[in-house]
N, CA, C and O atoms as CSV, one atom per row, in Angstrom:
chain,resi,resn,atom,element,x,y,z
A,1,MET,N,N,32.901,-14.738,27.350
A,1,MET,CA,C,31.962,-13.812,26.634
A,1,MET,C,C,31.591,-12.621,28.066
A,1,MET,O,O,31.859,-11.464,27.744
A,2,LYS,N,N,31.192,-12.725,29.115
A,2,LYS,CA,C,31.481,-11.978,29.983
A,2,LYS,C,C,32.033,-11.345,30.262
A,2,LYS,O,O,31.497,-10.245,30.389
A,3,ARG,N,N,33.732,-11.437,30.646
A,3,ARG,CA,C,34.220,-10.525,30.560
A,3,ARG,C,C,34.151,-9.776,29.315
A,3,ARG,O,O,33.517,-8.728,29.195
A,4,GLU,N,N,34.807,-10.328,28.408
A,4,GLU,CA,C,35.428,-9.208,27.001
A,4,GLU,C,C,34.374,-8.662,26.617
A,4,GLU,O,O,34.638,-7.718,25.872
A,5,ARG,N,N,33.077,-8.841,26.806
A,5,ARG,CA,C,32.145,-7.914,25.652
A,5,ARG,C,C,30.874,-7.888,26.766
A,5,ARG,O,O,30.453,-6.751,26.550
A,6,TYR,N,N,30.309,-8.246,27.453
A,6,TYR,CA,C,29.155,-7.808,28.781
A,6,TYR,C,C,29.828,-6.522,29.562
A,6,TYR,O,O,29.783,-5.315,29.321
A,7,TYR,N,N,30.833,-7.718,31.186
A,7,TYR,CA,C,31.144,-6.736,32.500
A,7,TYR,C,C,31.777,-5.178,31.901
A,7,TYR,O,O,31.620,-4.087,32.449
A,8,THR,N,N,32.513,-5.457,30.636
A,8,THR,CA,C,33.059,-3.504,30.348
A,8,THR,C,C,31.620,-2.416,29.172
A,8,THR,O,O,31.660,-1.458,28.400
A,9,ARG,N,N,30.303,-3.582,29.856
A,9,ARG,CA,C,29.381,-1.951,29.029
A,9,ARG,C,C,28.209,-2.325,29.534
A,9,ARG,O,O,27.793,-3.464,29.746
A,10,LYS,N,N,27.492,-0.870,29.787
A,10,LYS,CA,C,25.657,-0.657,29.778
A,10,LYS,C,C,25.137,-0.710,28.515
A,10,LYS,O,O,25.488,-0.175,27.464
A,11,PHE,N,N,23.973,-1.666,28.885
A,11,PHE,CA,C,23.505,-2.541,28.094
A,11,PHE,C,C,21.930,-1.702,28.494
A,11,PHE,O,O,21.383,-1.831,29.589
A,12,THR,N,N,21.171,-0.523,26.923
A,12,THR,CA,C,19.587,0.104,28.048
A,12,THR,C,C,18.489,-0.641,27.546
A,12,THR,O,O,17.353,-0.404,27.957
A,13,SER,N,N,18.859,-2.093,26.139
A,13,SER,CA,C,17.616,-2.686,25.720
A,13,SER,C,C,18.323,-3.590,25.644
A,13,SER,O,O,19.551,-3.524,25.703
A,14,ARG,N,N,17.253,-5.207,25.408
A,14,ARG,CA,C,17.626,-5.976,25.390
A,14,ARG,C,C,17.863,-7.230,23.981
A,14,ARG,O,O,17.962,-8.457,23.968
A,15,LYS,N,N,17.881,-6.183,22.934
A,15,LYS,CA,C,18.198,-5.932,21.728
A,15,LYS,C,C,18.982,-5.992,22.092
A,15,LYS,O,O,19.402,-7.117,22.364
A,16,ALA,N,N,19.594,-5.102,22.312
A,16,ALA,CA,C,21.584,-4.429,22.614
A,16,ALA,C,C,22.133,-6.000,23.238
A,16,ALA,O,O,23.003,-6.639,22.647
A,17,VAL,N,N,21.544,-6.436,24.378
A,17,VAL,CA,C,22.342,-6.977,24.763
A,17,VAL,C,C,22.393,-8.415,23.153
A,17,VAL,O,O,23.376,-8.586,22.431
A,18,VAL,N,N,21.060,-9.178,23.039
A,18,VAL,CA,C,21.547,-9.855,21.996
A,18,VAL,C,C,22.209,-9.582,20.506
A,18,VAL,O,O,22.679,-10.329,19.647
A,19,SER,N,N,22.007,-8.033,20.618
A,19,SER,CA,C,23.211,-8.880,18.448
A,19,SER,C,C,24.580,-7.911,19.186
A,19,SER,O,O,25.418,-7.164,18.680
A,20,MET,N,N,24.368,-8.260,20.312
A,20,MET,CA,C,26.143,-8.240,21.261
A,20,MET,C,C,26.657,-9.937,21.265
A,20,MET,O,O,27.661,-10.645,21.170
A,21,ILE,N,N,25.719,-9.969,21.380
A,21,ILE,CA,C,25.642,-11.780,21.316
A,21,ILE,C,C,25.861,-12.217,20.156
A,21,ILE,O,O,26.842,-12.875,19.809
A,22,ASN,N,N,24.500,-11.700,19.154
A,22,ASN,CA,C,25.033,-12.357,17.877
A,22,ASN,C,C,26.551,-12.381,17.168
A,22,ASN,O,O,27.170,-13.340,16.707
A,23,GLY,N,N,26.922,-10.951,17.256
A,23,GLY,CA,C,27.765,-10.518,17.176
A,23,GLY,C,C,28.921,-10.850,17.603
A,23,GLY,O,O,29.958,-10.644,16.972
A,24,TYR,N,N,28.803,-11.789,19.522
A,24,TYR,CA,C,29.709,-12.060,19.164
A,24,TYR,C,C,30.338,-14.010,18.769
A,24,TYR,O,O,31.459,-14.461,19.004
A,25,ILE,N,N,29.631,-14.449,18.396
A,25,ILE,CA,C,28.933,-15.883,18.086
A,25,ILE,C,C,29.655,-15.358,16.182
A,25,ILE,O,O,30.738,-15.281,15.601
A,26,TYR,N,N,29.328,-15.308,16.120
A,26,TYR,CA,C,29.560,-14.693,14.492
A,26,TYR,C,C,31.219,-14.154,15.085
A,26,TYR,O,O,31.702,-15.285,15.147
A,27,PHE,N,N,32.312,-13.273,15.520
A,27,PHE,CA,C,33.224,-13.287,15.609
A,27,PHE,C,C,34.120,-14.971,16.161
A,27,PHE,O,O,35.032,-15.712,15.796
A,28,TYR,N,N,33.256,-14.858,17.072
A,28,TYR,CA,C,34.934,-16.577,17.858
A,28,TYR,C,C,34.472,-17.301,16.034
A,28,TYR,O,O,35.416,-17.319,15.245
A,29,ASN,N,N,32.948,-17.886,15.459
A,29,ASN,CA,C,33.185,-19.236,14.163
A,29,ASN,C,C,34.205,-18.249,12.902
A,29,ASN,O,O,34.878,-18.515,11.907
A,30,ASN,N,N,34.101,-17.926,13.104
A,30,ASN,CA,C,34.820,-17.117,11.701
A,30,ASN,C,C,35.980,-16.292,11.879
A,30,ASN,O,O,37.155,-16.651,11.793
A,31,LYS,N,N,35.633,-15.406,12.080
A,31,LYS,CA,C,37.114,-14.550,13.144
A,31,LYS,C,C,38.617,-14.718,13.250
A,31,LYS,O,O,39.662,-14.482,12.643
A,32,ARG,N,N,38.036,-15.372,14.599
A,32,ARG,CA,C,39.298,-15.581,16.044
A,32,ARG,C,C,40.128,-16.583,15.122
A,32,ARG,O,O,39.576,-17.652,14.864
A,33,ILE,N,N,41.213,-16.380,14.674
A,33,ILE,CA,C,42.271,-17.600,14.399
A,33,ILE,C,C,43.022,-17.456,15.272
A,33,ILE,O,O,43.613,-16.451,15.667
A,34,GLN,N,N,43.022,-19.120,15.822
A,34,GLN,CA,C,44.531,-19.492,16.467
A,34,GLN,C,C,44.960,-20.241,16.051
A,34,GLN,O,O,44.651,-21.101,15.227
A,35,ARG,N,N,46.557,-19.746,17.142
A,35,ARG,CA,C,47.404,-21.498,16.503
A,35,ARG,C,C,47.334,-22.304,16.507
A,35,ARG,O,O,47.750,-22.574,15.381
A,36,LYS,N,N,47.084,-23.205,16.954
A,36,LYS,CA,C,46.705,-24.609,17.646
A,36,LYS,C,C,45.982,-24.940,16.284
A,36,LYS,O,O,45.931,-26.169,16.223
A,37,LEU,N,N,45.424,-24.406,15.209
A,37,LEU,CA,C,44.671,-24.416,14.195
A,37,LEU,C,C,45.538,-23.709,13.127
A,37,LEU,O,O,45.055,-23.098,12.174
A,38,HIS,N,N,46.986,-23.857,13.391
A,38,HIS,CA,C,48.290,-22.925,11.732
A,38,HIS,C,C,47.340,-21.707,11.357
A,38,HIS,O,O,46.862,-21.332,10.287
A,39,LEU,N,N,47.259,-21.249,12.636
A,39,LEU,CA,C,46.354,-19.681,12.452
A,39,LEU,C,C,45.092,-19.043,11.001
A,39,LEU,O,O,45.100,-17.999,10.349
A,40,LEU,N,N,44.296,-20.061,10.982
A,40,LEU,CA,C,42.913,-20.167,10.803
A,40,LEU,C,C,42.207,-20.184,11.674
A,40,LEU,O,O,42.637,-20.312,12.821
A,41,ALA,N,N,40.381,-20.011,11.291
A,41,ALA,CA,C,38.922,-19.442,12.660
A,41,ALA,C,C,38.680,-21.517,12.018
A,41,ALA,O,O,38.955,-22.451,11.263
A,42,PRO,N,N,38.290,-21.210,12.630
A,42,PRO,CA,C,36.876,-22.289,13.403
A,42,PRO,C,C,36.313,-22.990,11.936
A,42,PRO,O,O,36.504,-24.017,11.284
A,43,MET,N,N,35.722,-22.089,11.883
A,43,MET,CA,C,34.693,-21.789,10.302
A,43,MET,C,C,36.059,-22.831,8.825
A,43,MET,O,O,35.715,-23.813,8.167
A,44,GLU,N,N,37.625,-22.066,8.754
A,44,GLU,CA,C,37.882,-22.630,7.588
A,44,GLU,C,C,38.462,-23.839,8.200
A,44,GLU,O,O,38.648,-24.776,7.423
A,45,VAL,N,N,38.700,-23.964,9.113
A,45,VAL,CA,C,39.013,-24.942,8.878
A,45,VAL,C,C,37.935,-25.604,9.152
A,45,VAL,O,O,37.664,-26.278,8.159
A,46,PHE,N,N,36.922,-25.822,10.252
A,46,PHE,CA,C,35.332,-26.740,8.730
A,46,PHE,C,C,35.452,-27.164,7.639
A,46,PHE,O,O,35.803,-28.188,7.052
A,47,ASN,N,N,35.053,-26.078,7.437
A,47,ASN,CA,C,34.520,-25.686,5.430
A,47,ASN,C,C,35.633,-26.865,4.821
A,47,ASN,O,O,35.400,-27.882,4.168
A,48,ALA,N,N,37.198,-26.180,5.410
A,48,ALA,CA,C,38.217,-27.347,4.230
A,48,ALA,C,C,38.317,-28.902,4.409
A,48,ALA,O,O,38.788,-29.614,3.521
A,49,ALA,N,N,37.917,-29.324,5.433
A,49,ALA,CA,C,38.065,-30.599,6.231
A,49,ALA,C,C,37.180,-31.226,5.497
A,49,ALA,O,O,36.108,-30.632,5.388
A,50,PRO,N,N,37.325,-32.740,4.686
A,50,PRO,CA,C,36.439,-33.433,3.695
A,50,PRO,C,C,35.278,-34.552,4.694
A,50,PRO,O,O,35.374,-35.120,5.781
A,51,MET,N,N,34.069,-34.444,3.482
A,51,MET,CA,C,33.256,-33.845,4.520
A,51,MET,C,C,33.312,-35.794,4.045
A,51,MET,O,O,33.674,-36.245,2.959
A,52,ALA,N,N,32.838,-36.579,5.238
A,52,ALA,CA,C,32.536,-38.101,5.909
A,52,ALA,C,C,30.904,-38.570,5.215
A,52,ALA,O,O,29.983,-37.805,4.926
A,53,ALA,N,N,30.949,-40.030,5.087
A,53,ALA,CA,C,29.877,-40.547,3.806
A,53,ALA,C,C,28.913,-40.954,4.207
A,53,ALA,O,O,28.046,-41.362,3.435
């Protein structure tokens, strides 16, 4: 995360940093597709898996 989002920008407030981190976490879990998950996002795989009893 630091290389992709933090080092390339100059932040003027703590609120901006927190907003960037929250946005990155959302992207990482919900939008980022992975080949090993058959081109699905991690949360798509998690939500599709049957729940254990």
